[in-house]
C-alpha positions in Angstrom: 8.3 -3.1 34.6 6.1 -1.7 37.1 2.9 0.4 36.2 5.0 3.1 38.4 7.9 2.4 36.4 6.5 2.6 33.1 4.9 5.7 33.3 8.2 7.7 34.1 9.7 5.3 31.7 7.0 6.2 29.0 7.3 9.9 29.4 10.8 9.8 28.6 10.0 7.6 25.5 7.9 9.4 24.4 10.0 12.9 25.0 12.7 11.1 22.8 10.2 10.2 20.3 9.1 14.5 20.1 13.0 15.4 20.0 13.8 12.5 17.6 10.7 14.2 14.9 11.7 17.7 15.7 15.3 16.6 14.2 14.5 14.5 11.5 14.7 17.2 8.5 18.4 17.6 10.0 19.4 14.2 9.1 20.0 12.2 6.3 17.2 11.3 4.3 19.2 7.9 3.4 20.8 5.6 5.7 24.8 6.1 6.0 25.8 2.3 7.2 27.6 -0.3 5.4 26.5 -3.5 5.7 26.8 -5.2 9.3 27.7 -1.9 10.8 25.0 -2.0 13.0 24.7 -5.6 13.4 28.3 -5.1 14.9 27.9 -1.8 17.1 25.8 -4.1 19.3 26.8 -6.8 21.7 26.8 -10.4 20.2 24.9 -11.6 23.6 21.6 -10.5 25.4 21.7 -9.0 28.7 21.4 -11.3 31.4 20.3 -7.8 33.9 18.3 -4.7 33.6 19.9 -1.8 31.9 19.2 1.7 32.3 16.6 3.1 29.7 19.0 6.3 29.5 21.4 3.5 27.5 18.5 2.2 25.5 17.7 5.3 24.7 21.3 6.6 24.1 21.5 3.1 21.4 18.5 4.3 19.5 20.6 7.7 19.2 23.8 6.6 18.1 23.3 3.1 16.8 19.8 2.3 15.5 18.3 5.6 13.9 21.5 6.3 12.0 20.6 2.9 10.4 17.4 3.6 9.0 16.4 5.1 6.0 14.2 8.3 7.3 11.0 8.2 5.6 8.9 10.6 7.7 11.8 13.2 6.7 10.1 15.6 4.4 12.5 15.2 1.6 12.0 11.3 1.2 10.2 11.3 -2.2 11.2 7.6 -2.8 8.8 4.5 -2.6 5.6 5.8 -1.8 4.9 7.9 1.6 4.8 5.5 4.8 3.3 8.2 7.0 3.1 7.7 10.7 0.9 10.9 12.3 1.9 11.3 15.5 -2.0 11.4 16.3 -1.3 7.5 15.2 1.4 6.8 17.1 -0.5 7.4 20.2 -3.3 4.7 19.2 -0.5 2.4 18.8 0.4 2.7 22.2 -3.3 2.5 23.6 -3.1 -0.8 21.8 0.5 -2.0 22.9 -0.7 -0.6 26.3 -4.0 -2.4 26.5 -2.5 -5.4 24.9 -6.2 -6.9 24.6 -6.3 -10.5 22.4 -8.6 -10.5 19.4 -9.3 -13.9 19.1 -12.9 -13.5 19.0 -15.7 -10.8 19.7 -16.0 -12.8 23.4 -12.3 -12.4 23.9 -12.4 -8.4 23.1 -16.1 -7.0 22.3 -14.6 -3.4 22.2 -11.9 -4.5 19.6 -14.2 -6.0 17.5 -16.8 -3.6 17.3 -14.5 -0.2 17.4 -12.9 -1.9 14.2 -16.6 -2.4 12.9 -17.0 1.5 13.7 -14.1 2.6 12.2 -14.0 0.8 8.8 -17.4 2.0 8.1 -16.5 5.3 8.7 -13.7 5.4 6.0 -16.5 3.6 4.4 -17.9 6.7 4.3 -15.8 9.1 3.9 -14.0 7.3 0.4 -17.6 7.1 -1.2 -18.9 3.0 -0.4 -22.1 2.5 -0.7 -23.6 0.1 2.4 -23.4 -2.9 0.6 -19.2 -2.7 1.3 -17.9 -4.3 4.8 -14.5 -3.6 5.8 -11.5 -5.7 8.2 -8.6 -4.1 9.0 -5.6 -6.4 7.5 -1.8 -5.8 8.1 -1.1 -4.8 4.4 -2.1 -4.6 1.1 -0.2 -7.9 0.3 -2.1 -9.4 2.7 -5.8 -8.4 2.0 -4.4 -9.6 -2.0 -4.2 -12.6 -0.6 -6.9 -13.3 1.2 -9.3 -12.0 -1.8 -7.4 -14.4 -4.3 -8.1 -16.9 -1.7 -11.9 -16.3 -1.6 -11.7 -16.0 -5.1 -9.9 -19.6 -5.6 -12.5 -21.2 -3.7 -15.9 -19.4 -5.7 -14.2 -20.1 -9.6 -14.0 -24.1 -8.1 -16.8 -24.7 -6.1 -15.1 -24.5 -2.7 -13.2 -27.2 -3.4 -11.2 -27.1 -0.4 -13.8 -28.5 1.2 -13.3 -31.5 -0.7 -10.0 -32.8 -2.5 -8.5 -29.0 -3.0 -6.8 -27.8 -6.0 -5.2 -31.3 -6.9 -9.0 -32.7 -7.3 -9.4 -30.0 -10.1 -9.5 -30.9 -13.6 -9.2 -27.6 -15.2 -6.5 -24.8 -14.2 -7.1 -21.8 -12.8 -5.9 -18.2 -13.9 -5.7 -15.2 -12.6 -5.2 -11.5 -14.4 -3.2 -8.6 -13.8 -1.2 -5.7 -15.6 2.2 -5.8 -16.3 2.9 -2.7 -13.8 1.2 -4.3 -11.2 2.6 -4.4 -7.4 5.0 -7.4 -6.8 2.7 -8.7 -3.8 -0.4 -9.9 -6.3 2.0 -12.5 -8.5 3.0 -13.5 -5.0 -0.3 -13.5 -3.7 -1.5 -15.8 -6.7 1.8 -18.0 -6.0 0.8 -18.7 -2.1 -2.7 -19.4 -3.0 -2.0 -22.0 -4.8 -2.8 -20.7 -8.7 1.1 -21.6 -10.1 2.8 -19.2 -12.0 2.2 -20.9 -15.4 -1.5 -19.5 -14.5 -1.0 -15.8 -13.9 -1.3 -13.8 -17.1 0.7 -10.7 -16.9 -1.1 -8.2 -19.1 0.2 -5.0 -21.2 -0.7 -1.8 -20.9 -1.6 1.4 -22.7 2.5 3.0 -24.2 1.4 6.1 -22.8 -0.6 6.2 -19.6 0.4 2.8 -18.3 -2.9 1.2 -17.7 -3.8 -2.1 -18.4 -5.3 -2.5 -22.4 -9.0 -4.3 -21.7 -8.8 -5.7 -24.9 -5.4 -7.4 -24.2 -7.2 -8.7 -21.3 -10.5 -9.3 -22.8 -7.9 -12.0 -25.5 -6.3 -13.8 -22.5 -9.4 -14.6 -20.8 -10.8 -16.0 -24.5 -7.6 -17.6 -25.4 -8.0 -19.7 -21.6 -10.9 -20.2 -22.0 -10.6 -22.0 -25.2 -8.2 -23.6 -24.1 -9.7 -25.2 -20.9 -8.7 -23.2 -18.3 -11.3 -21.2 -16.1 -10.3 -17.7 -15.4 -10.7 -16.7 -11.4 -10.0 -13.4 -10.6 -8.8 -10.0 -11.7 -6.4 -8.0 -9.5 -7.1 -4.1 -11.1 -4.4 -1.6 -10.1 -6.0 1.4 -8.7 -2.3 3.8 -8.8 0.5 1.2 -9.9 3.8 1.5 -8.3 6.0 2.6 -10.9 3.9 5.6 -12.6 0.1 5.3 -10.3 -1.2 4.6 -13.1 -5.1 3.6 -12.9 -6.6 0.6 -14.6 -9.7 1.2 -16.7 -12.0 -0.6 -13.9 -15.3 -0.2 -15.3 -14.1 -1.8 -18.9 -12.2 -4.6 -16.4 -15.9 -5.1 -14.4 -18.1 -5.6 -18.0 -15.4 -7.8 -19.1 -15.1 -9.7 -15.8 -19.0 -10.2 -15.7 -19.1 -11.7 -18.9 -17.3 -14.8 -17.4 -18.4 -14.3 -13.6 -15.0 -13.8 -12.6 -13.9 -12.1 -9.1 -12.4 -8.6 -9.5 -10.1 -7.4 -6.2 -9.7 -3.8 -6.5 -5.6 -3.1 -5.2 -5.7 0.9 -4.4 -2.9 0.2 -2.0 -1.1 3.5 -2.1 -4.1 5.5 -4.2 -7.0 4.5 -1.6 -5.9 7.9 0.2 -7.0 9.9 -2.4 -10.3 8.7 -2.1 -10.8 10.6 0.7 -11.3 13.8 -1.6 -14.7 13.5 -3.9 -12.9 14.9 -6.8 -11.1 12.2 -7.0 -14.0 9.0 -6.8 -13.4 8.5 -10.7 -10.0 6.5 -9.8 -13.0 3.6 -9.1 -15.7 5.1 -11.2 -17.8 1.6 -11.7 -16.9 0.0 -8.5 -20.4 0.0 -7.5 -21.9 -1.9 -10.7 -23.6 -0.4 -13.2 -26.0 -0.8 -16.7 -24.4 -0.9 -20.2 -26.4 1.1 -22.6 -27.0 -2.5 -24.4 -29.1 -3.1 -20.8 -26.1 -5.3 -19.3 -26.1 -5.4 -15.9 -22.5 -5.6 -14.3 -22.5 -6.2 -10.9 -19.7 -4.8 -8.2 -16.2 -5.5 -7.8 -15.5 -8.0 -5.3 -13.2 -6.8 -3.0 -11.1 -3.2 -2.4 -8.1 -2.9 -0.5 -6.1 -0.1 0.4 -3.4 1.4 3.2 -4.1 4.0 5.4 -0.8 3.3 6.9 0.6 5.0 3.5 -0.7 8.7 2.2 -3.2 9.2 4.6 -0.5 8.7 7.6 -1.9 6.0 10.3 0.9 4.3 11.3 1.5 0.7 10.1 0.0 -2.0 10.3 -3.1 -0.3 9.4 -4.5 -2.2 5.6 -8.0 -1.9 4.7 -10.1 -4.9 2.7 -13.7 -4.2 1.8 -15.8 -6.9 0.1 -19.2 -7.4 -1.0 -19.7 -10.7 0.2 -18.5 -10.9 3.9 -19.9 -14.6 3.9 -17.3 -15.7 0.7 -14.6 -14.4 3.1 -16.2 -16.7 6.4 -16.6 -19.7 4.4 -13.0 -20.0 3.3 -11.4 -18.5 6.5 -13.5 -20.2 9.5 -12.0 -23.0 11.1 -14.8 -22.2 14.8 -12.0 -24.6 17.1 -14.3 -25.6 20.0 -12.3 -23.7 22.5 -13.6 -20.3 20.7 -17.3 -20.9 20.7 -19.2 -18.2 21.5 -20.9 -18.2 24.8 -23.6 -16.1 24.7 -26.5 -17.8 22.1 -29.6 -16.1 21.2 -27.9 -12.9 20.9 -27.2 -11.1 18.2 -24.6 -13.1 16.0 -21.5 -11.0 16.4 -18.9 -10.7 14.0 -15.8 -13.1 14.0 -12.7 -11.1 12.6 -10.3 -14.1 12.4 -12.7 -15.4 9.8 -12.1 -12.7 7.7 -8.2 -13.2 7.5 -5.6 -15.6 8.3 -4.4 -14.9 11.4 -6.1 -16.0 14.0 -4.4 -13.4 17.3 -5.3 -9.7 16.3 -4.1 -6.5 17.7 -6.1 -4.1 18.2 -5.4 -1.9 15.3 -8.5 0.1 15.1 -7.4 2.5 17.7 -5.0 3.7 15.5 -7.3 4.8 13.0 -9.4 6.0 15.8 -7.1 8.2 17.2 -5.9 9.2 13.9 -9.5 10.8 13.0 -10.6 11.9 16.0 -7.2 13.8 17.2 -6.3 15.3 13.9 -9.5 15.5 11.7 -10.5 14.2 8.5 -10.6 17.8 7.4 -6.7 18.8 8.0 -5.9 15.2 6.3 -8.1 16.3 3.2 -6.1 19.2 3.1 -2.9 17.8 3.2 -3.4 15.1 0.2 -4.7 18.5 -1.9 -1.5 20.0 -0.8 0.7 17.1 -2.2 -1.6 16.4 -5.0 -0.8 20.5 -6.2 2.7 20.3 -5.5 3.3 17.0 -7.7 1.4 19.2 -10.6 4.2 21.9 -9.7 7.1 19.3 -10.2 5.6 18.5 -13.1 5.3 21.9 -15.0 9.2 22.9 -14.0 10.2 19.3 -15.0 8.5 20.3 -18.4 10.0 23.7 -18.6 13.7 22.8 -18.2 16.0 21.6 -20.8 17.2 18.2 -21.3 14.3 17.0 -18.8 10.7 15.4 -19.7 8.1 13.2 -18.1 7.8 9.7 -18.6 4.2 9.4 -17.3 1.0 11.7 -17.1 1.1 12.9 -13.5 -2.1 10.8 -12.4 -1.4 11.7 -8.5 0.9 12.7 -6.2 4.0 10.5 -8.3 6.0 12.2 -10.9 7.8 10.1 -13.5 11.2 12.3 -15.1 14.1 11.5 -17.1 17.4 13.4 -17.6 18.4 13.2 -21.2 21.6 15.2 -21.4 21.4 15.0 -25.5 17.8 16.9 -25.9 19.8 19.4 -24.1 22.8 20.2 -26.3 24.9 17.6 -24.4 26.7 14.8 -25.9 23.4 12.1 -26.9 22.7 9.2 -25.0 20.6 6.2 -25.4 19.4 2.6 -24.7 22.3 1.3 -21.8 24.4 4.8 -21.6 20.9 6.4 -20.8 20.0 4.3 -18.5 23.5 4.2 -16.5 23.3 7.8 -16.7 19.5 8.0 -15.1 20.9 5.2 -11.9 24.1 7.1 -11.6 22.3 10.0 -10.7 19.4 9.0 -9.0 22.2 7.0 -7.0 24.0 10.0 -6.3 21.0 12.1 -4.8 20.4 8.8 -2.2 24.0 8.9 -1.6 24.1 12.8 -0.8 21.6 12.3 2.0 19.7 15.2 1.0 16.5 13.7 -0.5 15.7 10.0 -1.8 13.9 9.0 -5.0 13.2 5.9 -6.5 14.7 4.2 -9.9 12.0 2.3 -12.0 11.9 0.5 -15.4 9.0 2.0 -17.7 9.0 0.9 -21.6 12.3 -0.9 -21.1 14.3 1.7 -19.9 15.4 3.4 -16.5 13.7 6.5 -15.1 13.3 7.9 -11.6 10.1 8.5 -9.5 9.4 11.1 -7.4 6.7 10.7 -4.8 5.6 13.3 -2.9 3.7 12.7 0.3 5.0 12.7 3.6 3.1 14.4 6.0 5.4 16.9 6.5 6.7 17.8 2.8 6.4 21.4 1.9 7.1 22.8 -1.6 10.4 23.7 -0.5 11.6 20.5 0.3 10.5 19.3 -3.2 12.0 22.1 -4.6 15.1 20.7 -2.7 15.4 17.7 -4.4 15.0 18.5 -8.2 17.5 20.8 -7.5 19.4 18.3 -5.9 18.5 16.1 -9.3 19.1 19.1 -11.6 22.5 19.3 -10.1 23.9 16.0 -9.8 22.2 14.6 -13.3 24.2 17.5 -15.0 27.6 16.5 -12.9 27.0 12.4 -13.9 26.2 13.3 -18.2 
């Protein structure tokens, strides 16, 4: 394809994207296809000759799009928001069109330096001090893995430079809430800690946040039994209920043992753009206790602009207090990537801040998003979602047979329907669970909206996670009305 052919096709594709986005509200939210239906509709063999773009776009319309969960749909309230603002889509197109290769500063100086700039913009916008330095990872899962690798090496005296984990006499341990994201234990396993050394810490029965007393007890037991506590992952906005672990108390515990503290705020980090929500990470910069004990800052923080904030995937921020610890663990410095500009300012080499060598020009997505939409509009949208969550919570509390399962901390409302509490036959235990799953599945199959069931306190409940870029109150109300109707039908 020549640049001129690309120009023509590109205009056609952008028109298709604009039409697709305009028509999303008219589509069912959940894909209505059966397993293998999409694959069966596609040719079994690749094309030997070029095809017209019209044919490709026709298959997009008729085969691909119907086989997708419409996560940009205004009534998608399942999982967490996975927004893809069109401003950031333009940045993604620019990144792909430029095709820069970020294997070193020298290979793409602007790629590196724009990433430094936008990471610092986001640092300022979320209220972090100048001591934090950022890098863009693909997801918070990768960011957590990178943080745990650095934590492992610090706790083990950089043993990978010698005999590796196999030479350690004492096992290293990792701690996180029982409601932490599944990416946390996965990262710990990939980092070589071993399942036996991952501690799932109990939570408050009312807030579902990690219980500091249980954390302290688990650490003390591990130390007494000869293990080395290496890392604590603090959840700011757990997946099930958006519970917020008490960061300051955890930092104080970690300080006594020299434990690395990683703050996982994958979805909730967007709320830090609002000054009134900076309490979510209170203590992150370190503090002095009333007893005069100096508690150092957290070591790392990860959050995803590609969730609630709306910069298109894959745009995840990882901030660290001491980049040299990442560099020591991640750097390989192959001879073919040596810096050919000796004597000048030492350039940042982002290949030494994570796992991949080759890196996309991800910073363009944030740059376009911030410049074309503006911070104020993003903040206004976040406040809209928070308000709508509180409005929904008030309706739930006022409706007979319905109850809130967890505090509404951010934009996710956790609810349950119990027909027995509204005068019908009482349900409990497995019968109540079956009813909860039945009406949630019915709502999802209907295409009207999406919700996500989750287990909290041993029982199923349903999450309504508000935050798609186009979601307004009538959309939330439509999901709520559908929930009430289907819960009544399945009771």
